[in-house]
ROSE-4610 file (N, C-alpha, C; in Angstrom, 1 decimal, always signed):
// ROSE-4610
residu = [M/M/M/A/A/A/S/S/S/G/G/G/R/R/R/N/N/N/R/R/R/V/V/V/Q/Q/Q/E/E/E/I/I/I/S/S/S/D/D/D/Y/Y/Y/I/I/I/R/R/R/E/E/E/D/D/D/K/K/K/S/S/S/K/K/K/V/V/V/S/S/S/K/K/K/Y/Y/Y/L/L/L/I/I/I/T/T/T/L/L/L/Q/Q/Q/T/T/T/M/M/M/R/R/R/L/L/L/V/V/V/E/E/E/K/K/K/K/K/K/V/V/V/P/P/P/C/C/C/G/G/G/E/E/E/G/G/G/A/A/A/G/G/G/S/S/S/R/R/R/K/K/K/G/G/G/I/I/I/Y/Y/Y/K/K/K/L/L/L/T/T/T/D/D/D/N/N/N/F/F/F/F/F/F/R/R/R/F/F/F/W/W/W/F/F/F/R/R/R/Y/Y/Y/E/E/E/F/F/F/T/T/T/N/N/N/N/N/N/A/A/A/Y/Y/Y/Y/Y/Y/E/E/E/M/M/M/L/L/L/G/G/G/A/A/A/D/D/D/A/A/A/A/A/A/S/S/S/K/K/K/E/E/E/I/I/I/M/M/M/E/E/E/G/G/G/I/I/I/S/S/S/D/D/D/Y/Y/Y/M/M/M/G/G/G/G/G/G/C/C/C/F/F/F]
num = [1/1/1/2/2/2/3/3/3/4/4/4/5/5/5/6/6/6/7/7/7/8/8/8/9/9/9/10/10/10/11/11/11/12/12/12/13/13/13/14/14/14/15/15/15/16/16/16/17/17/17/18/18/18/19/19/19/20/20/20/21/21/21/22/22/22/23/23/23/24/24/24/25/25/25/26/26/26/27/27/27/28/28/28/29/29/29/30/30/30/31/31/31/32/32/32/33/33/33/34/34/34/35/35/35/36/36/36/37/37/37/38/38/38/39/39/39/40/40/40/41/41/41/42/42/42/43/43/43/44/44/44/45/45/45/46/46/46/47/47/47/48/48/48/49/49/49/50/50/50/51/51/51/52/52/52/53/53/53/54/54/54/55/55/55/56/56/56/57/57/57/58/58/58/59/59/59/60/60/60/61/61/61/62/62/62/63/63/63/64/64/64/65/65/65/66/66/66/67/67/67/68/68/68/69/69/69/70/70/70/71/71/71/72/72/72/73/73/73/74/74/74/75/75/75/76/76/76/77/77/77/78/78/78/79/79/79/80/80/80/81/81/81/82/82/82/83/83/83/84/84/84/85/85/85/86/86/86/87/87/87/88/88/88/89/89/89/90/90/90/91/91/91/92/92/92/93/93/93/94/94/94/95/95/95/96/96/96/97/97/97]
x = [-51.5/-52.0/-50.6/-49.8/-48.8/-47.5/-48.0/-46.8/-47.3/-48.2/-48.8/-49.7/-50.3/-51.0/-52.7/-53.4/-54.5/-55.7/-55.8/-57.2/-57.6/-59.0/-59.1/-58.6/-58.3/-58.0/-56.3/-55.5/-54.3/-53.9/-54.8/-54.6/-55.0/-56.0/-56.4/-55.4/-54.9/-53.8/-52.7/-52.2/-51.0/-51.3/-52.4/-52.5/-53.1/-53.7/-53.7/-55.3/-56.5/-57.6/-58.4/-59.8/-61.2/-61.2/-61.7/-62.0/-63.1/-64.0/-65.2/-64.8/-64.1/-63.5/-62.6/-61.8/-61.0/-62.2/-63.3/-63.9/-64.8/-65.0/-65.7/-64.7/-63.5/-62.6/-62.4/-62.1/-62.0/-63.4/-64.4/-65.6/-65.6/-65.2/-64.7/-63.7/-62.7/-61.5/-61.7/-63.0/-63.4/-64.3/-65.3/-65.9/-65.1/-64.0/-63.1/-62.3/-62.5/-61.8/-60.1/-59.8/-58.6/-57.8/-59.1/-58.7/-60.3/-59.8/-60.5/-60.2/-61.8/-61.7/-61.8/-60.7/-60.6/-61.4/-62.2/-62.7/-62.7/-62.3/-61.8/-63.0/-62.9/-64.1/-64.9/-66.0/-67.3/-67.4/-67.0/-67.3/-68.2/-69.1/-70.0/-69.2/-69.8/-69.2/-68.9/-69.8/-69.6/-68.7/-67.9/-66.9/-66.1/-65.8/-64.6/-63.3/-63.4/-62.0/-61.4/-62.0/-61.6/-60.3/-59.9/-58.6/-58.6/-58.0/-57.9/-56.8/-56.8/-55.7/-55.6/-54.5/-54.7/-54.6/-55.5/-56.0/-54.6/-54.4/-53.4/-51.9/-51.3/-49.9/-49.0/-49.4/-48.8/-48.5/-49.8/-50.0/-49.4/-49.2/-48.8/-47.2/-46.6/-45.1/-44.8/-45.6/-45.3/-45.4/-46.5/-46.9/-45.8/-45.4/-44.5/-43.0/-42.4/-41.2/-41.1/-41.6/-41.2/-42.0/-43.1/-43.8/-43.0/-42.7/-42.2/-40.7/-40.1/-38.7/-37.8/-38.8/-38.3/-37.2/-37.1/-35.7/-34.7/-34.8/-33.9/-33.4/-34.1/-33.7/-33.2/-33.4/-32.9/-31.4/-31.2/-29.8/-28.8/-29.7/-28.8/-28.1/-29.3/-28.9/-29.8/-30.0/-30.8/-30.3/-28.9/-28.4/-28.7/-27.9/-28.0/-29.4/-30.5/-31.7/-32.3/-32.2/-32.7/-32.3/-30.8/-30.1/-31.1/-31.1/-31.7/-33.2/-33.9/-35.5/-35.4/-34.3/-34.4/-34.0/-33.4/-33.1/-34.3/-35.3/-36.7/-37.8/-37.3/-38.4/-39.3/-38.8/-39.4/-40.8/-40.3/-41.3/-42.5/-42.2/-43.4/-44.1/-43.2/-43.7/-44.7/-44.7/-45.5/-46.9/-47.2/-48.5/-49.0/-48.3/-48.4/-49.1/-48.3/-48.6/-49.4]
y = [+48.0/+47.6/+46.7/+45.9/+45.2/+46.2/+47.4/+48.3/+49.4/+49.3/+49.9/+50.8/+51.1/+52.0/+51.4/+51.4/+50.3/+51.2/+52.5/+53.3/+53.8/+53.9/+54.4/+55.6/+56.6/+58.0/+57.5/+56.9/+56.5/+55.8/+54.8/+53.8/+54.6/+55.7/+56.2/+57.5/+58.1/+59.2/+58.5/+57.1/+56.5/+55.9/+55.5/+54.9/+56.2/+57.4/+58.7/+58.1/+57.9/+57.2/+57.9/+58.0/+58.4/+57.3/+58.2/+57.3/+56.0/+56.7/+56.0/+54.9/+55.1/+53.6/+52.6/+53.6/+52.5/+51.6/+52.2/+51.7/+50.4/+50.7/+49.6/+48.3/+48.7/+47.5/+47.0/+47.8/+47.0/+46.0/+46.6/+45.5/+44.2/+44.6/+43.2/+42.4/+42.9/+42.0/+41.5/+42.2/+41.4/+40.0/+40.3/+39.4/+38.3/+38.7/+37.4/+36.7/+37.6/+37.0/+37.1/+38.1/+38.4/+39.6/+40.5/+41.6/+41.7/+42.1/+42.3/+43.4/+44.0/+45.3/+45.2/+45.7/+45.7/+47.0/+46.9/+48.1/+48.0/+49.0/+49.1/+48.8/+48.1/+47.8/+48.9/+48.8/+49.9/+50.6/+50.5/+51.0/+50.1/+50.5/+49.8/+49.2/+48.4/+47.7/+48.9/+49.7/+50.7/+52.1/+51.9/+52.9/+53.4/+54.5/+55.2/+55.1/+54.4/+54.3/+52.9/+52.3/+50.6/+50.7/+50.1/+49.7/+48.4/+48.1/+47.1/+46.4/+45.1/+43.9/+43.1/+42.7/+41.4/+40.0/+39.2/+38.1/+36.8/+37.1/+35.6/+36.4/+35.3/+35.8/+35.7/+34.8/+34.9/+36.2/+36.9/+38.0/+39.0/+39.0/+40.3/+40.1/+39.0/+38.9/+39.2/+38.6/+39.1/+40.6/+41.2/+42.7/+43.2/+43.1/+43.8/+43.8/+42.4/+42.5/+42.4/+41.3/+40.9/+42.0/+42.5/+43.3/+44.6/+45.3/+46.5/+46.6/+45.2/+45.4/+44.2/+43.8/+43.0/+42.9/+44.1/+44.3/+44.6/+45.3/+45.3/+44.1/+43.0/+41.7/+40.7/+41.1/+40.2/+40.7/+42.1/+42.6/+42.3/+42.4/+41.7/+40.2/+39.5/+37.7/+37.1/+35.9/+35.0/+35.1/+34.9/+34.9/+36.4/+37.5/+38.8/+39.2/+38.9/+39.3/+38.6/+37.3/+36.4/+36.9/+37.4/+38.0/+39.5/+40.4/+41.4/+41.5/+40.4/+40.0/+39.5/+38.9/+38.4/+39.3/+40.2/+41.5/+42.1/+42.2/+42.7/+41.8/+40.4/+39.5/+39.7/+40.2/+40.3/+41.1/+42.2/+43.2/+42.6/+41.6/+40.9/+39.9/+39.2/+37.9/+38.4/+39.6/+40.0/+40.0/+40.3/+40.3/+38.8/+37.9/+36.6/+36.0/+36.6/+35.8/+36.7]
z = [-87.4/-86.2/-85.8/-86.5/-85.9/-85.8/-86.2/-85.5/-84.5/-83.9/-82.9/-83.2/-84.3/-84.5/-84.7/-83.5/-83.2/-83.1/-83.2/-83.2/-84.6/-84.7/-86.3/-86.7/-85.9/-86.2/-86.4/-85.6/-86.3/-87.5/-87.6/-88.7/-90.0/-89.9/-91.1/-91.4/-90.6/-90.6/-91.4/-90.8/-91.4/-92.9/-93.2/-94.4/-95.6/-94.9/-95.7/-96.2/-95.4/-95.8/-94.7/-95.4/-94.6/-93.6/-92.1/-91.1/-91.5/-92.3/-92.3/-93.3/-94.1/-95.0/-94.3/-93.1/-92.2/-91.5/-90.9/-89.9/-90.9/-92.0/-92.9/-93.0/-93.4/-93.5/-92.2/-91.1/-89.8/-89.8/-89.7/-89.5/-90.2/-91.8/-92.7/-92.1/-91.4/-90.7/-89.8/-88.9/-87.5/-88.0/-89.0/-89.6/-89.9/-90.4/-91.1/-89.5/-88.6/-87.4/-87.6/-88.0/-88.4/-87.2/-87.0/-86.0/-84.8/-83.7/-82.5/-82.1/-81.7/-80.6/-79.4/-78.9/-77.3/-76.5/-76.0/-75.1/-73.5/-73.0/-71.7/-71.0/-69.8/-68.6/-68.4/-68.4/-68.2/-69.5/-70.5/-71.7/-72.5/-73.3/-74.3/-75.2/-75.9/-77.3/-78.5/-78.5/-79.3/-79.3/-77.9/-77.6/-78.4/-78.3/-79.5/-78.5/-77.4/-76.8/-76.8/-78.0/-78.1/-79.0/-79.1/-79.6/-80.8/-81.8/-83.0/-82.8/-82.7/-82.5/-83.5/-84.0/-84.7/-84.3/-84.6/-83.7/-83.9/-85.1/-85.5/-85.6/-84.3/-84.2/-85.5/-86.4/-87.6/-88.4/-88.4/-89.4/-88.5/-87.4/-86.4/-86.7/-86.7/-87.0/-88.4/-89.3/-90.6/-91.1/-90.5/-90.6/-90.0/-88.7/-88.0/-88.6/-89.0/-89.4/-90.8/-91.6/-92.9/-94.0/-93.7/-95.0/-94.9/-93.6/-93.9/-94.0/-93.5/-93.9/-95.0/-95.7/-96.7/-97.5/-97.9/-99.1/-98.1/-96.6/-95.9/-95.2/-95.0/-94.5/-95.5/-96.8/-98.0/-98.3/-98.1/-98.2/-97.2/-95.7/-94.6/-95.0/-95.4/-95.4/-94.1/-94.4/-93.5/-92.0/-92.0/-90.5/-89.6/-90.4/-90.0/-89.5/-90.3/-90.5/-89.3/-88.9/-88.0/-86.6/-86.6/-85.4/-85.0/-85.8/-85.6/-85.3/-85.9/-85.3/-83.8/-83.6/-82.2/-81.3/-81.6/-80.7/-80.0/-80.7/-80.6/-80.2/-80.3/-80.3/-78.8/-78.1/-76.6/-76.6/-77.3/-77.6/-78.2/-79.3/-80.2/-79.2/-78.4/-77.8/-76.4/-76.0/-75.1/-75.3/-76.2/-76.7/-77.0/-77.3/-77.8/-76.4/-75.2/-73.9/-73.2]
């Protein structure tokens, strides 16, 4: 979700897991209040048009930058890694505000 895959089908394709299993995990994450489902205006809560978003900005940052690029950032070093992250930080911060 942090990288932009926010529909059940997109998530299941990316992690190569069955949609029913992904849905079960998303429900668990919603119960823990780490994920929320956003549904378009006029659609019911059970709509398939809904998208899932991480609610915690720390998790969003961690999974968008650190989790996927940990080894790369270690090779760059702290200064170069922070400069690279700051170049794209406006894309990340848009969702926060």
